[in-house]
N, C-alpha and C positions, 0 to 999 in steps of 0.2 A: 533494613528489611525490605523485601519487594512488596509491592502492593498486593493486598488480598485478592484472590481470584485470578491473578495472572502469574505465569511462571517467572521465577527469579533467575539469578545468575548461575544457578545450578542446572539450568535447562540442558537437555540432552545435546551433546556436541556432535556435529556432523562428522562422520569418519573422514579422516584426511591424513594421509601419510606425508604430505608435503610440508614445507616450512610454513609458519603462520602467515596468513594474508593480512594486508592492511585493513584496519577497521574503517567503517563508514561506507555509505553507498557512493560509488564513483560518480563524479559529475554533479553532485548535489549543490556545490557552491560555484558552478559555472557562471561566468559573467553574462552569457547569453541566456535570457529568461526562458526561452524555448527549450534549451538544453537542460537547464536546471529543473524545469517543470517535468520534463520527460524522466529525468533521473529520479525524482520523488515518486512519480507515477509507477515507473517500472520497478523501482526498489520496493515500493509498497506491495505490488502484486507478487514479487519474488518472495518477500518476507512472509506473506500470508500463505503462499503455496508451499514453501519449505516447512513452515510450522505445521501445516496440515499433513504433509507427507512424512516428516521425520521427527516431529516434536514430541510424539508420544504423550499428548495431553488430551483431556476430555473435551467433549463437544462444547460445553458451556464456556470453557476457557478459550477455545478457539473462537467462539462467537464473540466473547468479550474483546478479544484481540482485534477481530475484524471491526467491531463497533468503535474501538479506540482509534483505529486507522481511518474510519469513514469520513470525519470532517475534513481531514487533510486531503484525502483522495478526491472528494468533491471539489475542493479548492484547486488542486493541481490540474484536474480535468479542465476547469475553467481557465486556468493560466495557460495551458497549452493552446486552447482555442483563441485566447486573447492575443497571444504572441505568434500566431500562425504566419509563417513566411509567405509573402505574396507569390513567390515562384512555385509554391505548392498548392495554389488555389484549386487546381483541377481535382486534387485528392482530398481537399479539406472536409467536405461533407461525409465522404466515405470513412475517413479516419475518425472524425469526431462522433458520427452517429453509429457506425457499425463496428469499429474497433474499440474505441474508448467508451462509447455510449453505454454498452451493457454493464461495464464496471461502474461507471459514474451513476447510472440509474440505480444499481443495487446499493451503492454507497449512500445515495440520497435517501433510499428507503431505510438504511441503517441509521442515518441522522434523524429521520422522522421517528424511528423507534426509540432513540435516545431522548428525544423531546417528550415522547409519550411517557418515558420513565422519569420525567421531571428534570432532565438535564437542561440547564439554562444556557443562554447565549454565551455568557462569560465562561461557563464550564466547557462549552464546545470549543471556545478559543483555547482553553487550557489543554484540552485533548489534542487540538491541532498542533500546538507548540510542543507538547510531549512527544507526539509521533514524529515530528520533524527532528527532534533531538535524538530519538531512538534510531532513526535512519542515519543520522550523522555519526552515531557511535556504534553502529551495528558491527558485531563480530561475525564474520561469515562462517566461522567454525561452529557457531552456536545455532541450533536449529530454530529455537523460538526467540524472536527478537525481544529485547528487554526494554520495557518502558520505564521512564523516570516515575518516581512516586508522585501520585496526585493526592489532593485533599481527601480525607476519609469519607466525607459525605458524597463526593463525586464517585469515589471508588465503589461505594455501596450501590449507587444508582447504576453504575456500569455493570456490576456483578448481576444485579436484578435484570437489567436489560439483556445481558448475555444469556441468562437462563431462558428468557422468553424467546429471544432470537433463535436459540438452539432448538427450542421446542416447535417453533412455528415456521422456520425458514430452511430451505434446502441448504446444506453446508456449502461454503464457498467453493471448495474443491470439487463438488459434485453438481454444481449448478449448470445445466446444459446451455443456458443463455449466455454463458461466458466462453463458449467454444467458438472463438472468432478467428481461428488460425486460417480459415479458408478465404478470408477477405484479402485480396491482393492490393498492396499499396507500394509498388516498387519505387516510385519517385521519392516518397517519404522515407522509405528504408535507406535509400542511397544518400539522401540529404543528411539523415541522422548519422550515418556511418562517416560521412565526410566532415560535417560541421560539429558533431558532438562525439568525437572519438573515444572519450572517457567512458561512454556508455556501452561500448562493445563487450566489456567483461560481464555485463548483466543482460546480454542478449539483445540490446537495442541497436538497430541498424542492420543486423543480420536479417531479422524479420520481426515485426512488431509482435 
């Protein structure tokens, strides 16, 4: 059975007349930590965006999904910064602060909301692992990413936090602070396209 409060494997399927695509976010297991972190980052944003646009689920469910993703999103933003290539030094602050920063700051607020709901450090680690697993197993034909089952006590806290987040915070897909497409980072785009080619299928390298 899927966890309470989150869509299960019957989630709406994205219309697709083509043959089934491979499961899992491309590049997630790359040997280069920079590429792997970008895969987790971009895969998370894509999963949340697709769920909001095509998932046909309620606001509290989408909020719980975003909260479940938040600990891993905070971590991968830090991993991108920690593994930043020296040759991209000129664009580092722009990408970290202006492109990734708005998402990372929102995710940190989400983690703070989880803590307020009583989620412990160990439970945050559980969510981080669960989200990474969901990225590794993601079926691109399914609009709402499926998370592994978590302990009932954690799920109860996540559901409660999701309801509060939905009531108090602008939905992920409508947050104007996340409109970062106008920030140009051509060297980083080119580097990702060249060094992390697996990410092209999720839009990384074309433009961040």
